[in-house]
C-alpha positions as CSV (number, residue, x, y, z in Angstrom):
1,X,0.5,25.0,-18.5
2,X,-1.4,23.1,-15.8
3,X,-2.5,24.9,-12.7
4,X,-0.8,23.1,-9.7
5,X,-3.7,23.8,-7.4
6,X,-6.2,22.3,-9.8
7,X,-4.0,19.2,-10.3
8,X,-3.6,18.7,-6.5
9,X,-7.3,19.0,-5.9
10,X,-8.1,16.7,-8.8
11,X,-5.6,14.2,-7.3
12,X,-7.3,14.4,-3.9
13,X,-10.7,13.9,-5.5
14,X,-9.4,10.8,-7.4
15,X,-7.8,9.4,-4.2
16,X,-11.1,9.8,-2.3
17,X,-13.0,8.2,-5.2
18,X,-10.5,5.3,-5.3
19,X,-10.9,4.6,-1.5
20,X,-14.7,4.5,-2.0
21,X,-14.7,2.2,-5.0
22,X,-11.8,-0.2,-4.3
23,X,-12.5,-3.6,-2.9
24,X,-12.5,-4.0,0.9
25,X,-9.2,-5.6,2.2
26,X,-9.4,-9.1,3.6
27,X,-7.0,-9.8,6.5
28,X,-5.0,-13.0,6.4
29,X,-2.4,-12.3,9.2
30,X,-2.0,-9.0,11.0
31,X,0.2,-7.9,13.9
32,X,0.2,-4.2,13.4
33,X,-1.2,-1.0,15.1
34,X,-4.6,0.0,13.7
35,X,-3.2,3.4,12.6
36,X,-0.5,1.8,10.5
37,X,-2.8,-0.9,9.2
38,X,-5.4,1.7,8.0
39,X,-2.6,3.6,6.2
40,X,-1.5,0.3,4.6
41,X,-5.0,-0.4,3.4
42,X,-5.4,3.1,2.0
43,X,-2.1,2.9,0.1
44,X,-2.8,-0.6,-1.2
45,X,-6.4,0.2,-2.3
46,X,-5.1,3.4,-4.1
47,X,-2.4,1.3,-5.7
48,X,-4.8,-1.4,-6.7
49,X,-7.1,1.2,-8.4
50,X,-4.1,2.8,-10.2
51,X,-3.0,-0.6,-11.5
52,X,-6.5,-1.4,-12.6
53,X,-6.6,1.9,-14.6
54,X,-3.1,1.3,-16.1
55,X,-1.5,4.2,-14.2
56,X,0.9,1.7,-12.6
57,X,2.5,-0.8,-14.9
58,X,2.8,-3.8,-12.6
59,X,2.5,-5.2,-9.1
60,X,6.1,-4.1,-8.4
61,X,5.0,-0.5,-8.8
62,X,2.2,-1.0,-6.2
63,X,4.7,-2.6,-3.8
64,X,7.1,0.3,-4.3
65,X,4.2,2.8,-3.6
66,X,3.4,1.1,-0.3
67,X,7.1,0.6,0.8
68,X,8.1,4.2,0.0
69,X,4.9,5.5,1.7
70,X,5.7,3.6,4.9
71,X,9.4,4.6,4.8
72,X,8.5,8.3,4.5
73,X,5.4,8.4,6.8
74,X,6.5,6.2,9.7
75,X,10.3,5.8,9.9
76,X,12.0,8.7,8.2
77,X,15.5,7.6,7.1
78,X,15.6,4.0,8.5
79,X,14.0,2.6,5.3
80,X,13.4,-0.7,7.1
81,X,9.9,-1.5,5.5
82,X,9.6,-4.2,2.9
83,X,6.6,-5.1,0.7
84,X,5.6,-7.8,-1.7
85,X,2.5,-7.5,-3.9
86,X,1.2,-10.0,-6.4
87,X,-1.2,-12.8,-7.2
88,X,1.0,-15.8,-6.3
89,X,3.9,-15.7,-3.9
90,X,5.3,-17.5,-0.9
91,X,7.5,-16.0,1.8
92,X,9.5,-16.8,4.9
93,X,10.6,-13.6,6.6
94,X,11.8,-12.2,9.9
95,X,9.9,-9.2,11.2
96,X,9.5,-6.9,14.1
97,X,6.7,-7.4,16.6
98,X,3.7,-5.3,15.8
99,X,5.0,-4.5,12.3
100,X,3.6,-7.1,9.9
101,X,0.4,-7.3,7.7
102,X,-0.6,-9.8,5.1
103,X,-3.9,-9.1,3.3
104,X,-5.7,-9.2,0.0
105,X,-7.5,-6.6,-2.0
106,X,-9.5,-8.6,-4.6
107,X,-6.9,-10.9,-6.2
108,X,-3.9,-8.7,-5.1
109,X,-2.0,-10.1,-2.2
110,X,0.0,-7.7,0.0
111,X,2.7,-8.6,2.5
112,X,4.2,-5.7,4.4
113,X,6.7,-5.9,7.2
114,X,9.4,-4.1,9.0
115,X,12.8,-5.7,9.9
116,X,15.6,-3.9,11.5
């Protein structure tokens, strides 16, 4: 049986390593507080590395990781965050002021916004 403390500390070490080795995000369009943007970059970089290693099956899993992270971390039960992740996509969305970010990590495009 695995020791939960060991697993947690190993997970933290992997997360730290991911953030050090993942490509640097390239901003395309950002209207978001720096605190939220930094959190988005961290989640996206971690998701990118997990996808690269095969721990996440597809880009949808990365999008879910970011959306759920934002829903839990910033808004509690409102669940108003939306996320698209992929190589090729277009969008036309409505969003709240100061709650939108569109950026790339290597070839992975991320669009994150809050509406409602």
